N, C-alpha and C positions, 0 to 999 in steps of 0.2 A: 370534845371527849375522846382522849387518847387512852390505848392501853387496856380498853374494855371496861373503863370506869363508868359507874352509874350514876345518874343524877338522883337527888333525894326523891324526885317525883317517880323515877322509875323504881326505887328501893320500895316506896310506899306502894306502888301499883303491885309490885311482886308479892309484898307482904299480904296485901289485900287479897290478891289471887290465892295465896296459900290458906289464909284463914277461911275463905269460902269454901275451898275445896276440902278442908278439914271437916266443916260443918256439914256440907254435902254428904261426905262419906258417913258421917254419923246418922243422917237422915236415911241414907241408903240401907243401913244396918238396921235402922227401926223399921223400915218398910217390910224387911224379911224376918223380923223377930217373931217367933212363935208364941211370946208370952207378951200379954198386952202391958204388963207392968215395966218389962225390959224395954219394950217399944217406947213408953212413955219417958223412961230414964234416958234413952239414946235421944229423943227429941229434945229433952231439956239440956243435954250435954252439947246439942248443937247450938244453942242460943248464944253462949259467949263468944264462940267463933264467928258466927254472923254478925253480932253486935261490933266485934273487933273489925271486921271487914268493913262494915258502914263506916265507922269511925276512921279508919285508915283511908277509906276512899273519899271522905269529905274532908279531910285535912286540908288546910289553907296554908300554903307554903310562902305566900306573900307577905 
């Protein structure tokens, strides 16, 4: 791996990390939301990010 190039696995790992972080940030916002409806919306908005992270983490590159 010359010149700082990333492998496909490393790219998937970075993408999964980013998706998890985005989902967790939404859940953090939900935790501090004063309105239960807003908290529920934020929890629901985290779902696609967590699902994407699971999909990326379980991708089989072989």
